[in-house]
N, C-alpha and C positions, 0 to 999 in steps of 0.2 A: 584901290587896293582891296577893300572889303569884298567887292564884287568878284575879283580874281580868286580870292580865298574861297568864297562860296562856290564858285564854278569848279574849282579844283576838287572840293569836297564832293560835289555832285558827281563829277567824273569818276572819282575813286569809288563812290557808292555804286555806280553802274558797272564798273569794271569787275568788282568782286563777284557778283552773281554770274557774270559772263565767264569769268575764269573758272568758277566752280562747275558750270555746265560743260565747258570744254574739257576739264579734267575728267569728269564722269563719262562723257561721251568717248573720250580717248581710251579710257579704261574698258568701256563696253566693247568698243570696236576691236580691241586686241583679242577678243574671244575668250572662251573658257567658261566652265560652270560657275566659278566664283564670281566672274563678271556678270553672268546672267542673274545670279542671286543679288548682286549689287544693284543691277538695274531694277529688279523687282522691289528691293528695299527702298531705293530712291524714289521710284514711281509711287509706291504706296505710302511712304513716310512723308515725302515733301509735298505731294499733291493731294491733300486730304481735306474733306469737308463732309458734313452730314446735316440734314435738316430736321430729322425727327428726334434726335437726342443730341444736344450740344456737347455731351461728354464723350460721344463715340465719333470717331473720325474714319472716313473711308476715302478711297481714291476718287479723284475727279479728273477733269481735263479730258484728254483723248480717250480714256477708258470709260467714261460716263456715257451711257447710251441714251438716246432720245429719239422720238419719232414714232411712227406707226408700228414698227417692229417690237417696240417695248411692250405695247399692249398685248401683242401676240405671245410674248414670253411670259408676261404676268398671267395671262389666261391659261397657259400650259401648267401652271402650278396648281396641284390639287388644293382645294379649299381656299383659293386665292381671295374669295370674298371675305374671309375671316381676318384678313390682314390689310393694313393701310400704310400710307406714307412710303410707297415703294421707291427704291433706288435700284437702278439697273446698270451693270457694268459689263463690258465685253472686251475680251482680248482675243486677237486672231493671230494666226501664223505662229512664229517662233514664240511670241509672248504667251500663247496659250499653254505652252509647256511649263510656264511658271505658276500653274494653278496651285501647287502645294504652298508656295510662298504667299500667294494671295490669301488662301484659306488661313494660313498661320497668322498673317497680319490682321485679318478681320477678327479671328478668334481672340487674339491678344488685345485688340482694341475693345472688344466686348468685355473681356475679363477686367481690364483696367477700369472700365465704366461700371463694373459690378454685376455683369451678366455672365453666367457660367453655363457651359454646355450641359443640357439635360437630356437630350435625345438626338440620335443620329440614325439615319436610314439611307440606304443606297439601292438603286435598282437600275436595270438596263431596259431601254425602250427602243423599239424599232420604229423609225419614222420614214417618211418618203425620201428624206435626204440622207438616210443612213442611220446607223446605231448611235444612241446617245446614252450616256451614263448620267443619272440624276441623283444628286445627293441633297438630302434635307437635314439641316442641323437646327435644332431649337435651343435657344438660350433663355435662361430664366434669371430675372433679377431678384434681389433680396425682398423687394416689395411684391413679387409675384408677376410682374410684367414680363411678357414674352417677346422675344425677337426671333426672327427667322432669317437664316442664310440658306438659300436654295441655289445649287449649282447645276448647270446644264452643260455637259461636256460632250462635244462631238470630235471628229477627227482633228480639225485644225482651228477649233474655236471653243472658248469657254465663256459662258455667261454666268454671272452670279447676281442674284437678286436679294435684296435686303428689305425687310419690312418689320413693322411692329404690329402686335395684336390690336384688334379694335376694342 
């Protein structure tokens, strides 16, 4: 009897997350701007982790970039040697259009952790693969520690890099 009760509890515990995923994916598939924002919020809010500051959370999972391309992205950041503990995320296709939502969520995460925007600069760069818009946002904590959010936006891709000062 006790085994049956435990098995039923485990089954219910597995069904709840599955139901939540189905509800969210059903809402996203029905289309619309509100649903796209919901997708961004769900991706950024529920799939979060950071390694350089435990109070700041960022997206992980399928958005987290790894491999040799990451080093090339980091190298493209001016004064990249002044920063450490890089985290790189990439969104392609339709998800790239959600850039404002990503920036808002990262900015909010920094603010909650006590880091506030101190500087913002944006420029356009012509590359071999086409034009890119690069945005550099610096955040400063109460203790003077600096954090960097660097965005690289091309036609159908957005990469955002996060680091802390050395």
